[in-house]
A tleap script that builds the chain and sets N, CA, C and O, in Angstrom:
source leaprc.protein.ff14SB
mol = sequence {
  NMET ARG ASP LEU THR LYS GLU GLN LYS ILE
  LEU LEU ASP ASN TRP TYR LYS ARG GLN PRO
  GLU GLU LYS ILE LEU GLY LEU SER TRP SER
  LEU SER LYS ASP ASP ASP PHE THR LEU GLU
  LEU TYR ASP GLU ILE GLU LYS LEU ASN ASP
  THR GLU ILE LEU TYR GLN ASN ILE GLU ARG
  TYR ILE GLN ASP LYS ALA MET ASN GLU ILE
  CLYS
}
set mol.1.N position { 2.491 -15.589 6.637 }
set mol.1.CA position { 1.338 -14.165 7.399 }
set mol.1.C position { 0.205 -14.932 7.677 }
set mol.1.O position { 0.101 -16.114 7.349 }
set mol.2.N position { -0.804 -14.176 8.381 }
set mol.2.CA position { -1.455 -15.065 9.177 }
set mol.2.C position { -2.859 -13.913 8.931 }
set mol.2.O position { -3.044 -12.803 9.431 }
set mol.3.N position { -3.910 -14.901 7.718 }
set mol.3.CA position { -4.276 -13.993 7.329 }
set mol.3.C position { -5.908 -13.504 8.279 }
set mol.3.O position { -5.803 -13.407 9.501 }
set mol.4.N position { -7.227 -13.248 7.663 }
set mol.4.CA position { -7.859 -13.056 8.787 }
set mol.4.C position { -8.671 -14.100 8.932 }
set mol.4.O position { -8.703 -15.090 8.201 }
set mol.5.N position { -9.661 -13.783 10.343 }
set mol.5.CA position { -10.468 -15.132 10.083 }
set mol.5.C position { -11.748 -14.987 9.638 }
set mol.5.O position { -11.994 -13.947 9.027 }
set mol.6.N position { -12.687 -15.840 9.809 }
set mol.6.CA position { -14.107 -15.972 9.309 }
set mol.6.C position { -14.787 -15.178 9.948 }
set mol.6.O position { -15.293 -14.260 9.302 }
set mol.7.N position { -15.000 -15.236 11.201 }
set mol.7.CA position { -14.897 -13.806 12.208 }
set mol.7.C position { -14.983 -12.268 11.799 }
set mol.7.O position { -15.847 -11.418 11.587 }
set mol.8.N position { -13.846 -12.372 11.807 }
set mol.8.CA position { -13.381 -11.132 11.292 }
set mol.8.C position { -13.327 -10.471 10.105 }
set mol.8.O position { -12.990 -9.302 9.918 }
set mol.9.N position { -13.758 -11.470 9.134 }
set mol.9.CA position { -14.261 -10.693 7.733 }
set mol.9.C position { -16.018 -10.619 7.504 }
set mol.9.O position { -16.619 -9.878 6.727 }
set mol.10.N position { -16.601 -11.653 8.461 }
set mol.10.CA position { -17.951 -11.335 8.386 }
set mol.10.C position { -18.055 -10.115 9.644 }
set mol.10.O position { -19.118 -10.344 10.221 }
set mol.11.N position { -17.546 -9.221 10.125 }
set mol.11.CA position { -17.390 -7.782 10.618 }
set mol.11.C position { -17.405 -7.137 9.658 }
set mol.11.O position { -18.416 -6.579 9.232 }
set mol.12.N position { -16.025 -7.082 9.015 }
set mol.12.CA position { -15.453 -6.617 8.172 }
set mol.12.C position { -16.733 -6.617 6.492 }
set mol.12.O position { -16.630 -5.613 5.786 }
set mol.13.N position { -17.350 -7.263 6.223 }
set mol.13.CA position { -18.235 -7.743 5.320 }
set mol.13.C position { -19.696 -6.748 5.804 }
set mol.13.O position { -20.406 -6.227 4.943 }
set mol.14.N position { -19.979 -6.605 7.326 }
set mol.14.CA position { -20.890 -5.906 7.393 }
set mol.14.C position { -20.741 -4.503 7.657 }
set mol.14.O position { -21.786 -3.877 7.830 }
set mol.15.N position { -19.965 -4.062 7.704 }
set mol.15.CA position { -19.031 -2.354 7.838 }
set mol.15.C position { -19.390 -2.158 6.423 }
set mol.15.O position { -20.098 -1.204 6.100 }
set mol.16.N position { -18.840 -3.200 5.361 }
set mol.16.CA position { -18.498 -2.728 4.039 }
set mol.16.C position { -20.072 -2.240 3.756 }
set mol.16.O position { -20.449 -1.130 3.379 }
set mol.17.N position { -20.954 -3.553 4.091 }
set mol.17.CA position { -22.538 -3.323 3.333 }
set mol.17.C position { -23.110 -1.544 3.793 }
set mol.17.O position { -24.158 -1.026 3.404 }
set mol.18.N position { -22.219 -1.000 4.565 }
set mol.18.CA position { -23.010 -0.098 4.879 }
set mol.18.C position { -22.618 1.177 4.523 }
set mol.18.O position { -23.043 2.188 5.083 }
set mol.19.N position { -21.380 1.167 3.103 }
set mol.19.CA position { -21.000 2.328 3.136 }
set mol.19.C position { -21.055 2.571 2.040 }
set mol.19.O position { -20.865 1.694 1.197 }
set mol.20.N position { -21.419 4.233 1.614 }
set mol.20.CA position { -21.449 4.607 0.261 }
set mol.20.C position { -20.240 4.242 -0.751 }
set mol.20.O position { -19.088 4.657 -0.619 }
set mol.21.N position { -20.682 3.425 -1.745 }
set mol.21.CA position { -20.315 2.766 -2.589 }
set mol.21.C position { -18.997 3.789 -3.507 }
set mol.21.O position { -17.885 3.466 -3.926 }
set mol.22.N position { -19.573 4.787 -3.539 }
set mol.22.CA position { -18.362 6.085 -4.041 }
set mol.22.C position { -16.790 6.271 -3.283 }
set mol.22.O position { -15.679 6.689 -3.611 }
set mol.23.N position { -17.490 5.649 -1.994 }
set mol.23.CA position { -16.161 5.611 -0.913 }
set mol.23.C position { -15.656 4.769 -0.822 }
set mol.23.O position { -14.587 5.194 -0.382 }
set mol.24.N position { -15.536 3.559 -0.913 }
set mol.24.CA position { -14.788 2.327 -1.163 }
set mol.24.C position { -14.278 2.253 -2.545 }
set mol.24.O position { -13.129 1.962 -2.881 }
set mol.25.N position { -15.020 2.476 -3.110 }
set mol.25.CA position { -14.575 1.716 -5.043 }
set mol.25.C position { -13.529 2.539 -5.136 }
set mol.25.O position { -13.819 3.563 -4.518 }
set mol.26.N position { -12.090 2.636 -5.753 }
set mol.26.CA position { -11.418 2.786 -5.880 }
set mol.26.C position { -10.121 2.136 -5.316 }
set mol.26.O position { -10.298 1.140 -4.615 }
set mol.27.N position { -8.988 2.506 -5.497 }
set mol.27.CA position { -7.256 2.324 -5.043 }
set mol.27.C position { -6.827 3.075 -4.078 }
set mol.27.O position { -5.686 2.968 -3.627 }
set mol.28.N position { -7.856 4.079 -3.572 }
set mol.28.CA position { -7.334 5.239 -2.519 }
set mol.28.C position { -7.679 4.776 -0.996 }
set mol.28.O position { -7.063 5.369 -0.111 }
set mol.29.N position { -8.546 3.837 -0.637 }
set mol.29.CA position { -9.270 3.602 0.457 }
set mol.29.C position { -8.144 3.235 1.539 }
set mol.29.O position { -7.207 2.438 1.494 }
set mol.30.N position { -8.541 4.016 2.412 }
set mol.30.CA position { -7.156 3.382 3.955 }
set mol.30.C position { -7.899 4.180 4.901 }
set mol.30.O position { -8.331 5.331 4.949 }
set mol.31.N position { -7.889 2.799 5.892 }
set mol.31.CA position { -7.967 2.871 7.533 }
set mol.31.C position { -8.160 3.633 8.088 }
set mol.31.O position { -9.122 3.898 8.808 }
set mol.32.N position { -6.781 4.422 7.734 }
set mol.32.CA position { -6.053 5.654 8.551 }
set mol.32.C position { -7.166 7.025 8.033 }
set mol.32.O position { -7.370 8.091 8.614 }
set mol.33.N position { -7.420 6.800 7.467 }
set mol.33.CA position { -8.503 8.184 6.024 }
set mol.33.C position { -9.810 7.496 6.574 }
set mol.33.O position { -10.733 8.185 6.138 }
set mol.34.N position { -10.080 6.954 6.969 }
set mol.34.CA position { -11.726 6.315 7.127 }
set mol.34.C position { -12.218 6.987 8.351 }
set mol.34.O position { -11.634 6.567 9.350 }
set mol.35.N position { -13.018 7.804 8.569 }
set mol.35.CA position { -13.827 8.209 9.868 }
set mol.35.C position { -14.586 7.187 10.099 }
set mol.35.O position { -14.348 6.644 11.178 }
set mol.36.N position { -15.586 6.631 9.349 }
set mol.36.CA position { -16.404 5.843 9.459 }
set mol.36.C position { -16.129 4.660 9.716 }
set mol.36.O position { -17.083 3.883 9.729 }
set mol.37.N position { -14.538 4.029 10.052 }
set mol.37.CA position { -14.079 3.268 10.504 }
set mol.37.C position { -13.668 2.873 11.800 }
set mol.37.O position { -12.464 2.682 11.969 }
set mol.38.N position { -14.567 2.694 12.886 }
set mol.38.CA position { -14.363 3.037 14.284 }
set mol.38.C position { -13.082 2.622 14.444 }
set mol.38.O position { -12.303 2.033 13.695 }
set mol.39.N position { -12.961 3.238 16.104 }
set mol.39.CA position { -11.877 2.916 16.807 }
set mol.39.C position { -12.450 1.143 17.873 }
set mol.39.O position { -11.716 0.251 18.297 }
set mol.40.N position { -13.569 1.240 17.939 }
set mol.40.CA position { -14.560 0.281 18.609 }
set mol.40.C position { -14.483 -1.079 17.812 }
set mol.40.O position { -14.138 -2.236 18.053 }
set mol.41.N position { -15.021 -0.293 16.641 }
set mol.41.CA position { -14.709 -1.663 15.117 }
set mol.41.C position { -13.384 -2.609 15.777 }
set mol.41.O position { -13.209 -3.668 16.380 }
set mol.42.N position { -12.549 -1.379 15.183 }
set mol.42.CA position { -11.312 -2.097 14.895 }
set mol.42.C position { -11.036 -3.318 16.420 }
set mol.42.O position { -10.896 -4.541 16.445 }
set mol.43.N position { -11.054 -2.321 17.479 }
set mol.43.CA position { -10.616 -3.012 18.395 }
set mol.43.C position { -11.655 -4.662 18.974 }
set mol.43.O position { -11.306 -5.421 19.878 }
set mol.44.N position { -12.850 -4.787 18.156 }
set mol.44.CA position { -13.211 -5.805 18.480 }
set mol.44.C position { -12.817 -6.261 17.550 }
set mol.44.O position { -12.426 -7.212 18.227 }
set mol.45.N position { -12.345 -6.676 16.022 }
set mol.45.CA position { -12.137 -7.473 14.825 }
set mol.45.C position { -10.243 -7.588 15.440 }
set mol.45.O position { -9.443 -8.297 14.829 }
set mol.46.N position { -9.864 -6.834 16.591 }
set mol.46.CA position { -8.536 -7.477 16.997 }
set mol.46.C position { -8.884 -8.123 17.753 }
set mol.46.O position { -8.552 -9.303 17.637 }
set mol.47.N position { -9.805 -7.697 19.034 }
set mol.47.CA position { -9.929 -9.146 19.903 }
set mol.47.C position { -10.176 -10.943 19.240 }
set mol.47.O position { -10.111 -11.997 19.873 }
set mol.48.N position { -10.441 -10.734 17.891 }
set mol.48.CA position { -10.999 -11.995 17.468 }
set mol.48.C position { -9.658 -12.333 17.089 }
set mol.48.O position { -9.521 -13.319 17.813 }
set mol.49.N position { -8.384 -12.207 16.370 }
set mol.49.CA position { -7.892 -12.499 16.456 }
set mol.49.C position { -6.211 -11.148 16.005 }
set mol.49.O position { -6.045 -10.693 14.873 }
set mol.50.N position { -5.739 -10.985 16.610 }
set mol.50.CA position { -4.394 -10.018 16.900 }
set mol.50.C position { -3.518 -10.605 16.072 }
set mol.50.O position { -3.144 -11.771 16.199 }
set mol.51.N position { -3.088 -9.697 15.036 }
set mol.51.CA position { -1.358 -10.357 14.136 }
set mol.51.C position { -0.495 -8.701 14.289 }
set mol.51.O position { -0.956 -7.568 14.433 }
set mol.52.N position { 0.533 -9.074 14.208 }
set mol.52.CA position { 1.868 -7.872 13.765 }
set mol.52.C position { 0.909 -7.314 12.803 }
set mol.52.O position { 0.554 -6.235 13.279 }
set mol.53.N position { 0.208 -7.555 11.480 }
set mol.53.CA position { 0.207 -6.965 10.593 }
set mol.53.C position { -1.763 -7.323 10.148 }
set mol.53.O position { -2.109 -8.129 9.284 }
set mol.54.N position { -2.549 -6.642 10.841 }
set mol.54.CA position { -3.823 -6.727 11.026 }
set mol.54.C position { -4.342 -5.355 10.305 }
set mol.54.O position { -5.178 -5.243 9.409 }
set mol.55.N position { -3.699 -4.497 10.875 }
set mol.55.CA position { -4.220 -3.455 9.952 }
set mol.55.C position { -4.054 -3.530 8.462 }
set mol.55.O position { -5.154 -3.455 7.915 }
set mol.56.N position { -2.943 -3.666 7.520 }
set mol.56.CA position { -2.773 -4.231 6.867 }
set mol.56.C position { -4.251 -5.285 5.844 }
set mol.56.O position { -4.943 -5.028 4.858 }
set mol.57.N position { -4.128 -6.479 6.797 }
set mol.57.CA position { -4.696 -6.842 6.249 }
set mol.57.C position { -6.569 -6.827 6.467 }
set mol.57.O position { -7.302 -7.774 6.181 }
set mol.58.N position { -6.952 -5.687 6.955 }
set mol.58.CA position { -7.738 -5.302 6.639 }
set mol.58.C position { -8.050 -4.409 5.966 }
set mol.58.O position { -9.188 -4.041 5.673 }
set mol.59.N position { -6.765 -3.857 5.573 }
set mol.59.CA position { -7.406 -2.549 4.400 }
set mol.59.C position { -6.847 -3.600 3.234 }
set mol.59.O position { -7.839 -4.193 2.810 }
set mol.60.N position { -5.828 -3.994 2.653 }
set mol.60.CA position { -6.042 -5.482 1.512 }
set mol.60.C position { -7.488 -6.367 1.362 }
set mol.60.O position { -8.013 -6.825 0.347 }
set mol.61.N position { -7.912 -6.419 2.760 }
set mol.61.CA position { -9.664 -7.072 2.127 }
set mol.61.C position { -10.326 -6.328 1.740 }
set mol.61.O position { -10.864 -6.528 0.650 }
set mol.62.N position { -10.581 -5.108 2.493 }
set mol.62.CA position { -11.665 -4.273 1.923 }
set mol.62.C position { -10.924 -3.863 0.419 }
set mol.62.O position { -11.142 -4.656 -0.497 }
set mol.63.N position { -10.113 -2.741 0.138 }
set mol.63.CA position { -9.740 -3.500 -1.264 }
set mol.63.C position { -9.568 -3.978 -2.432 }
set mol.63.O position { -9.642 -3.447 -3.541 }
set mol.64.N position { -9.242 -5.424 -1.981 }
set mol.64.CA position { -9.904 -6.341 -2.209 }
set mol.64.C position { -11.118 -6.754 -2.967 }
set mol.64.O position { -11.278 -7.117 -4.133 }
set mol.65.N position { -12.157 -6.545 -1.669 }
set mol.65.CA position { -13.509 -6.379 -1.994 }
set mol.65.C position { -14.066 -4.969 -3.186 }
set mol.65.O position { -15.065 -4.928 -3.905 }
set mol.66.N position { -13.351 -4.312 -3.064 }
set mol.66.CA position { -14.142 -2.966 -3.887 }
set mol.66.C position { -13.559 -3.390 -5.227 }
set mol.66.O position { -14.148 -2.977 -6.226 }
set mol.67.N position { -12.613 -4.065 -5.369 }
set mol.67.CA position { -11.766 -4.101 -6.799 }
set mol.67.C position { -12.918 -5.398 -7.483 }
set mol.67.O position { -13.382 -5.335 -8.622 }
set mol.68.N position { -13.182 -6.409 -6.585 }
set mol.68.CA position { -14.200 -7.364 -6.874 }
set mol.68.C position { -15.643 -7.266 -7.510 }
set mol.68.O position { -16.306 -8.103 -8.122 }
set mol.69.N position { -15.910 -5.913 -7.146 }
set mol.69.CA position { -17.161 -5.277 -7.229 }
set mol.69.C position { -16.935 -4.547 -8.742 }
set mol.69.O position { -17.830 -4.346 -9.562 }
set mol.70.N position { -15.789 -4.274 -8.864 }
set mol.70.CA position { -15.585 -3.506 -10.134 }
set mol.70.C position { -15.354 -4.281 -11.106 }
set mol.70.O position { -15.508 -3.726 -12.194 }
set mol.71.N position { -15.115 -5.104 -11.140 }
set mol.71.CA position { -14.952 -6.627 -12.263 }
set mol.71.C position { -16.265 -6.597 -12.658 }
set mol.71.O position { -16.693 -7.442 -13.445 }
savepdb mol mol.pdb
quit
């Protein structure tokens, strides 16, 4: 499995910081359901390191960040 790069995580962290807490916290967050996660952001992340499971890696990363905040 190929994980997200440091640069990709920085982009995701910056996006995450701008989101309302109630939108992200919880297990139901999904990239496909989030209108604020733009195609432009996805393309930028993809250009840094495209993998077959990029979509899943992004979802897992954001969900893990949210779970760490709950703890």
